[in-house]
C-alpha positions in Angstrom: 10.6 57.6 76.2 12.7 60.7 76.8 9.6 63.0 76.7 7.6 60.7 79.0 10.5 60.6 81.5 10.9 64.4 81.3 7.2 64.9 81.9 7.2 62.9 85.1 10.5 64.5 86.4 9.1 68.0 85.8 6.0 67.0 87.8 8.2 65.6 90.5 10.2 68.9 90.7 7.0 70.9 90.9 5.8 68.7 93.7 9.0 69.2 95.7 8.8 73.0 95.2 5.1 72.9 96.4 6.0 70.8 99.4 8.7 73.2 100.4 6.4 76.2 100.1 3.6 74.6 102.0 5.9 73.4 104.8 7.6 76.8 105.0 4.2 78.5 105.3 3.1 76.1 108.0 6.4 76.8 109.9 5.9 80.6 109.5 2.3 80.8 110.6 2.8 78.4 113.5 5.8 80.4 114.7 3.9 83.7 114.2 1.0 82.5 116.2 3.2 81.2 119.1 5.6 84.2 119.2 3.6 87.3 118.2 3.1 88.4 121.8 6.9 88.6 122.4 8.1 92.2 121.5 11.7 90.9 120.8 10.3 88.3 118.3 8.4 91.1 116.4 11.5 93.3 116.3 13.7 90.5 114.9 11.0 89.5 112.3 10.1 93.0 111.1 13.1 93.9 108.9 13.4 90.7 106.9 9.6 90.4 106.5 9.3 94.0 105.2 12.2 93.5 102.8 10.8 90.2 101.6 7.4 91.7 100.9 9.0 94.6 99.0 11.1 92.3 96.8 8.2 90.1 96.2 6.2 93.1 95.0 9.1 94.2 92.8 9.4 90.7 91.3 5.7 90.9 90.3 6.1 94.4 88.8 9.4 94.3 86.8 9.7 92.6 83.4 11.7 89.4 82.9 13.6 90.9 80.0 14.7 94.6 79.6 15.8 95.9 76.2 18.3 98.9 76.0 18.5 101.0 72.8 22.2 100.8 72.4 22.7 97.2 73.3 22.5 94.2 70.9 21.3 92.0 73.8 18.7 92.6 76.4 19.2 92.3 80.2 17.4 89.0 80.8 16.4 86.8 83.7 15.7 89.9 85.8 13.0 88.2 87.9 15.0 85.0 88.3 17.9 86.9 89.7 15.7 89.0 91.9 13.9 86.0 93.4 17.2 84.5 94.4 17.6 87.4 96.9 13.9 87.1 97.8 14.6 83.4 98.7 17.4 84.4 101.0 15.2 86.9 102.8 12.5 84.2 103.2 15.1 82.0 104.9 15.9 84.9 107.2 12.2 85.1 108.1 12.2 81.4 108.9 15.4 81.9 110.9 13.7 84.4 113.1 11.3 81.7 114.3 11.9 79.6 117.4 13.4 76.3 116.1 11.3 73.2 116.6 12.3 69.5 116.1 9.7 69.1 113.4 11.2 72.0 111.5 14.5 70.1 111.3 12.9 66.9 110.2 10.7 68.5 107.5 13.4 70.8 106.1 15.9 67.9 106.3 13.8 65.7 104.1 13.3 68.4 101.6 17.0 69.3 101.5 17.9 65.6 101.2 15.7 65.1 98.1 17.0 68.4 96.6 20.7 67.7 97.1 20.4 64.2 95.9 18.9 65.4 92.6 21.5 68.2 92.4 24.3 65.7 93.0 23.1 63.5 90.2 23.0 66.3 87.7 26.2 68.0 88.7 27.9 64.7 88.3 26.7 64.5 84.7 27.9 68.1 84.1 31.3 67.2 85.5 31.4 64.2 83.1 30.6 66.4 80.2 33.4 68.9 81.0 35.9 66.0 81.4 34.9 64.8 77.9 35.3 68.3 76.5 38.7 68.7 78.0 39.8 65.3 76.6 38.4 66.2 73.1 40.1 69.6 72.8 43.4 68.2 74.0 43.9 66.6 70.6 43.5 69.8 68.7 46.3 72.2 67.6 46.9 75.0 70.0 44.6 78.0 69.4 41.9 76.1 67.4 38.4 77.5 67.0 35.8 75.3 68.6 32.0 75.6 68.8 29.6 73.6 70.9 26.1 72.4 70.1 25.5 70.6 73.4 22.0 70.7 74.9 20.9 69.6 78.4 19.0 66.3 78.4 15.3 66.9 79.1 15.3 64.9 82.3 17.9 67.0 84.0 16.9 69.2 87.0 19.8 71.6 86.3 19.7 72.7 82.7 23.1 74.4 82.8 25.6 73.6 80.1 26.7 77.2 79.2 30.4 78.0 79.3 31.6 74.4 79.9 33.5 74.6 76.6 35.0 77.9 77.6 36.5 76.3 80.7 37.7 73.3 78.7 39.5 75.6 76.2 41.5 77.6 78.8 45.1 77.6 77.6 44.3 75.3 74.6 41.7 76.7 72.2 39.1 79.4 71.6 35.3 79.0 72.3 34.3 80.7 69.1 30.6 80.8 70.0 31.0 82.4 73.5 28.1 84.8 73.7 29.6 87.3 76.2 32.1 89.3 74.1 29.6 90.1 71.3 26.9 91.4 73.7 29.1 94.3 74.9 27.7 93.8 78.4 30.8 92.2 79.9 34.4 93.4 80.6 35.8 91.4 77.7 34.5 92.6 74.4 35.1 91.7 70.8 36.2 93.8 67.8 34.7 93.3 64.4 36.5 90.5 62.5 38.0 88.9 65.6 39.6 85.5 64.7 39.0 84.1 68.2 35.3 84.7 68.9 32.3 85.7 66.9 31.4 89.4 67.0 27.7 88.8 66.1 25.0 88.1 68.6 22.8 86.6 65.8 25.6 84.2 64.8 26.2 83.2 68.4 22.5 82.4 68.9 22.5 80.3 65.7 25.7 78.4 66.9 24.1 77.6 70.3 20.9 76.4 68.6 22.8 74.3 66.0 21.6 76.3 63.0 24.7 78.3 62.1 25.9 78.0 58.5 29.7 77.8 58.5 31.5 80.4 56.3 34.8 79.9 54.6 36.4 82.5 56.7 35.4 80.6 59.9 37.7 77.7 59.0 39.4 75.8 60.4 36.8 75.2 63.1 35.7 72.2 65.1 32.4 71.3 66.8 31.7 69.4 70.0 28.3 67.7 69.8 26.2 64.9 71.3 26.8 62.0 69.1 24.3 59.5 70.6 20.7 60.5 70.9 20.1 57.6 73.3 22.9 58.8 75.6 23.0 62.6 75.6 26.0 62.6 78.0 28.3 61.2 75.3 30.2 63.8 73.3 32.2 63.7 70.1 34.2 66.2 68.1 34.3 66.8 64.3 35.7 69.3 61.9 33.3 71.6 60.2 33.1 72.4 56.5 32.0 75.6 54.7 28.3 75.7 53.9 27.1 73.2 56.5 25.1 73.9 59.6 27.0 73.3 62.8 24.3 71.2 64.4 23.4 69.0 61.4 25.1 66.0 62.9 24.1 64.5 66.3 21.4 65.4 68.7 19.5 68.7 68.1 16.3 69.6 69.8 13.5 71.6 68.1 14.6 75.0 66.8 15.2 77.5 69.6 15.4 80.7 67.6 
């Protein structure tokens, strides 16, 4: 049932993206046809159009993941980050067109569908964070906590990273926070730190739910999805040496 629901929702998302692209193209070419003879229109349109084409070409040429020789982690999601800027410039191009009533109607419908879906998923994310805050409140101050929480397959916003870090502020330590061990952020970890793992490989295993707990990790607790029929329900348990952190509760197919 979950896979079937996810399949149809992914198709619905792709249809929305395609509808926005097609409608934006229609707006652009119609506006270009009607306004090309106006020198001021061409002047306003030129800069964002040239920059958009340049960034679009760059996104096609650069790799999605870049590995550096002295870094344990690659610089990832390069194209995804670049296309965010490309999208802003595309909006600048549309903003240079003479506004029409049908522009407002079409874009308004697309925005309504998008923001309704976003509102639904961010509401679920907020509920997960409230549960995490409630669960860590009962722990001794400064406890180590890991998280094996995965986004449900029918979510449009698969973003659950760092929710435990926010819940632990002033209360506990997110032992599986990936940022310090990568050496790519301002806060970095020294070997043997008692508050966060210093190993990129261990962090990956924790996030995937396949980390074997060591005696020196204890005491350590784990937040997990305890009901496979309702992946928004979270529980907490204390881990033992020798067990895998994701052995209890929901765990998708192996990620790493």
